[in-house]
C-alpha positions in Angstrom: -12.5 -36.9 66.2 -9.2 -37.7 68.0 -8.2 -39.9 65.0 -8.5 -36.8 62.7 -6.2 -34.8 65.1 -3.4 -37.3 64.6 -3.3 -36.7 60.9 -1.2 -33.7 59.7 -1.4 -31.8 56.5 1.6 -31.1 54.2 0.7 -27.9 52.4 2.3 -27.0 49.1 2.8 -23.3 48.3 3.5 -21.0 45.3 0.6 -22.5 43.4 -2.2 -20.5 41.7 -5.2 -20.9 43.9 -7.2 -18.0 42.5 -9.9 -20.4 41.4 -10.9 -23.2 43.8 -13.4 -25.9 42.5 -15.1 -27.9 45.3 -17.4 -29.8 43.0 -17.3 -33.6 42.6 -19.6 -36.4 41.5 -20.9 -39.5 43.3 -22.4 -42.3 41.3 -22.2 -40.0 38.3 -24.2 -37.1 39.8 -22.6 -33.8 40.5 -22.6 -32.2 43.9 -21.3 -28.7 44.9 -18.9 -30.1 47.5 -17.9 -33.5 48.8 -20.0 -33.1 51.9 -23.2 -35.1 52.1 -25.8 -36.0 54.7 -25.7 -39.4 56.5 -28.9 -41.2 57.4 -30.0 -40.3 61.0 -33.3 -41.0 62.6 -36.2 -39.1 64.1 -35.4 -35.5 63.0 -38.6 -34.2 64.5 -36.9 -34.6 67.9 -34.7 -31.7 66.8 -37.2 -29.6 64.7 -40.9 -29.9 64.0 -40.5 -30.2 60.3 -37.8 -32.8 60.8 -36.6 -34.5 57.6 -38.5 -32.1 55.4 -36.3 -29.3 56.6 -33.2 -31.4 56.2 -34.2 -32.3 52.6 -34.9 -28.7 51.7 -31.4 -27.6 53.0 -29.7 -30.4 51.1 -31.5 -29.4 47.9 -30.5 -25.8 48.3 -26.9 -26.9 48.9 -27.0 -29.3 45.9 -25.8 -32.3 47.9 -26.9 -35.8 48.6 -29.2 -36.6 51.5 -29.5 -40.2 52.6 -32.9 -40.6 54.1 -33.1 -42.9 57.1 -35.5 -45.9 57.4 -36.3 -44.3 60.8 -37.5 -41.0 59.4 -40.2 -39.1 61.3 -42.1 -38.4 58.1 -43.1 -40.7 55.2 -40.7 -40.6 52.3 -43.5 -39.3 50.1 -43.8 -36.2 52.4 -40.0 -35.7 52.5 -39.7 -35.9 48.7 -42.6 -33.5 48.3 -40.8 -31.0 50.5 -37.7 -31.1 48.2 -38.8 -32.5 44.9 -35.6 -31.4 43.1 -33.3 -32.9 45.7 -30.7 -35.6 45.3 -31.8 -38.5 47.5 -30.5 -41.9 48.5 -32.3 -44.2 50.9 -30.9 -46.2 53.8 -32.5 -49.6 53.7 -32.5 -52.3 56.4 -32.9 -55.5 54.5 -35.8 -57.5 56.0 -36.3 -61.3 56.4 -39.5 -61.0 54.3 -38.2 -60.5 50.8 -41.7 -59.5 49.5 -41.4 -56.4 51.8 -38.0 -55.7 50.5 -39.2 -55.9 46.9 -42.2 -53.6 47.6 -40.0 -51.1 49.3 -37.5 -51.0 46.5 -40.2 -50.5 43.9 -41.6 -47.7 46.0 -38.2 -46.0 46.2 -37.6 -46.3 42.5 -41.0 -44.8 41.7 -40.1 -41.8 44.0 -36.9 -41.1 42.1 -34.3 -42.2 44.6 -30.8 -42.5 43.1 -29.3 -45.3 45.2 -29.9 -47.8 48.0 -27.7 -47.6 51.1 -27.7 -50.9 52.9 -26.6 -50.6 56.5 -24.6 -53.8 57.1 -23.3 -53.3 60.7 -26.6 -53.9 62.6 -27.2 -57.7 62.5 -28.1 -57.1 66.2 -28.4 -53.9 68.1 -25.2 -52.8 69.9 -24.9 -52.7 73.6 -26.0 -49.0 74.1 -25.5 -48.6 77.8 -26.6 -45.0 77.9 -29.9 -45.8 76.3 -30.5 -48.6 78.8 -29.5 -46.3 81.7 -31.9 -43.6 80.6 -34.6 -46.2 79.6 -34.6 -44.7 76.1 -36.4 -46.7 73.4 -37.1 -44.5 70.5 -38.1 -47.3 68.2 -40.9 -48.4 70.5 -42.1 -44.9 71.5 -42.0 -42.8 68.3 -44.3 -43.5 65.4 -42.2 -44.7 62.5 -44.2 -43.0 59.8 -41.6 -43.5 57.1 -41.7 -47.3 57.3 -45.4 -47.6 56.3 -46.7 -47.6 52.8 -48.9 -44.7 51.7 -52.1 -46.8 51.9 -51.3 -47.9 55.4 -50.6 -44.6 57.1 -53.5 -45.1 59.6 -52.2 -48.5 60.6 -50.0 -49.0 63.6 -48.1 -51.7 61.9 -44.9 -50.6 60.0 -44.0 -52.1 56.7 -40.6 -52.9 58.1 -39.5 -54.4 61.4 -37.4 -52.5 63.9 -34.2 -54.3 62.9 -32.8 -55.9 59.7 -32.7 -59.6 59.0 -30.1 -61.2 61.3 -29.5 -63.8 58.5 -28.8 -61.3 55.7 -25.4 -62.2 54.2 -23.2 -61.9 51.1 -25.2 -64.8 49.4 -28.3 -62.6 49.5 -26.7 -59.7 47.6 -27.6 -61.1 44.1 -31.3 -61.4 45.1 -31.3 -57.8 46.2 -29.6 -56.7 43.0 -32.1 -58.6 40.9 -34.9 -56.4 42.5 -33.5 -53.0 41.5 -31.8 -51.0 38.8 -30.4 -48.6 41.5 -26.8 -48.6 42.6 -26.3 -50.5 45.9 -24.0 -48.9 48.5 -22.9 -50.8 51.6 -22.6 -48.7 54.7 -20.5 -50.0 57.6 -17.6 -51.7 55.9 -14.3 -51.4 58.0 -12.0 -54.0 56.6 -10.1 -54.9 53.4 -11.6 -58.4 53.4 -15.2 -57.0 53.3 -14.2 -54.4 50.8 -12.8 -57.0 48.5 -16.0 -59.0 48.8 -18.0 -55.9 47.9 -16.0 -55.6 44.7 -16.5 -59.3 44.0 -20.3 -58.9 44.4 -20.4 -55.9 42.0 -21.4 -53.4 44.7 -21.3 -49.8 43.4 -20.0 -48.1 46.6 -18.9 -48.4 50.2 -19.4 -46.0 53.1 -16.6 -46.6 55.5 -18.4 -46.2 58.9 -18.4 -47.4 62.4 -22.0 -46.3 63.0 -20.9 -43.3 65.0 -19.3 -45.6 67.6 -22.7 -46.8 68.6 -22.5 -50.5 67.5 -19.4 -52.4 68.3 -17.0 -50.9 70.8 -13.2 -50.8 70.1 -13.5 -50.9 66.3 -11.3 -48.4 64.4 -12.3 -44.8 63.7 -13.7 -44.5 60.2 -10.8 -42.3 59.1 -8.3 -45.0 60.3 -10.1 -47.8 58.4 -10.4 -45.6 55.2 -7.0 -46.2 53.8 -7.3 -50.0 54.2 -10.6 -50.1 52.3 -9.4 -47.7 49.6 -6.3 -49.8 49.0 -8.4 -53.0 48.8 -10.9 -51.8 46.2 -8.1 -50.5 43.9 -10.3 -47.8 42.4 -12.9 -50.3 41.1 -15.8 -48.8 43.2 -16.4 -45.5 44.9 -15.5 -45.2 48.6 -17.1 -42.7 50.9 -16.7 -42.2 54.7 -18.8 -41.0 57.6 -17.9 -40.5 61.3 -16.0 -37.8 63.2 -16.0 -35.1 60.6 -16.3 -31.7 62.3 -14.2 -29.3 60.2 -13.4 -28.5 56.6 -9.8 -29.8 57.3 -11.4 -33.2 58.3 -13.1 -33.3 54.9 -9.8 -32.5 53.2 -8.0 -35.3 55.1 -10.6 -37.9 54.2 -10.4 -37.0 50.5 -6.6 -37.1 50.6 -6.8 -40.6 52.0 -9.0 -41.7 49.2 -12.7 -40.9 50.0 -14.8 -39.7 47.2 -16.8 -37.6 49.6 -17.8 -37.6 53.3 -21.2 -37.9 55.0 -22.1 -36.1 58.2 -24.7 -37.0 60.8 -24.6 -35.4 64.2 -23.6 -31.9 62.9 -26.8 -31.9 60.8 -28.9 -32.6 63.8 -27.2 -29.8 65.7 -27.9 -27.4 62.9 -31.5 -28.6 62.7 -31.9 -28.0 66.4 -30.5 -24.5 66.1 -32.6 -23.2 63.2 -34.3 -25.9 61.2 -33.6 -25.8 57.5 -31.5 -22.7 57.8 -29.4 -24.3 60.6 -28.7 -27.3 58.4 -27.7 -25.1 55.5 -25.5 -23.1 57.8 -23.6 -26.2 58.9 -23.1 -27.3 55.2 -22.0 -23.7 54.3 -19.5 -23.6 57.2 -17.9 -26.9 56.3 -17.8 -26.0 52.6 -16.1 -22.7 53.2 -13.6 -24.3 55.7 -12.9 -27.0 53.1 -12.3 -24.4 50.4 -9.9 -22.5 52.6 -8.0 -25.7 53.5 -7.7 -26.5 49.7 -6.3 -23.0 49.0 -3.8 -23.1 51.9 -2.7 -26.6 50.9 -2.2 -25.6 47.2 -5.0 -27.7 45.9 -7.2 -26.1 43.2 -9.7 -29.0 42.6 -11.2 -31.9 44.4 -10.0 -34.1 41.5 -6.4 -33.4 42.7 -7.1 -35.2 46.0 -6.1 -38.9 46.1 -4.0 -41.2 48.2 -1.1 -40.5 45.9 -1.2 -36.7 46.6 1.0 -37.1 49.7 -0.6 -34.1 51.3 -1.4 -35.8 54.6 0.8 -37.8 56.9 
């Protein structure tokens, strides 16, 4: 959040802002505003209906919800709660490629629109607060979403707790051969990895530092964004998550080249406040703030935002 505070807006006035258009597209699908929902785990800790409430709110807002591998409900239950929603799935690639293939087939059958591969967890970060509080959610909460429908009574998940530690760039073609869905890499922070993503025909990048919960002392996502955007040269879509708390933050990210932003913690806060309605309220507040920021900056359309727009410094 402090990184966003260092960025200043350069508003342009005497422009006709009587009509403001917040719509954009990601991977060819239109959303009402460039504000989407990041994958976060265990939503039932915040609200009994958990991810089902989150999915319903996202559907009402006409935005993308990336469902976490660590969801509290099965993906079938979540999709059934919001059958008209726009869903991506966050996948941790496993060492067992038969499991990966079965999972991808399951996701395609359910109508998911993209796979989001989280790349910044080859091992779990040194989460001192979790250790201090003896918190182990993975071990103590049933991971319903990781089991296949026919295995719901089993205590064994279809996926392991963590992704394959050996998963690397050389495995990308095998993953691509398993699916027709776009593949998005979440966790890229450098131009070198961004260039490799382009080389490997990846469809999108989410610039992310995992909410600051993996490797200490990496850049804030907003600080890494410009480097990644410059590296891909417009060849693939770039998104960002991390630290977005206001509509002005959304505007800054787009001005620096993000196609859209994803939010995680604010969604959980909204869910804790009032379930589905709380999540929708968070999305509505950010959208309205973003619209106001656009108007006060002299920007009529999301299409106008680009690194060349010179409206941030």
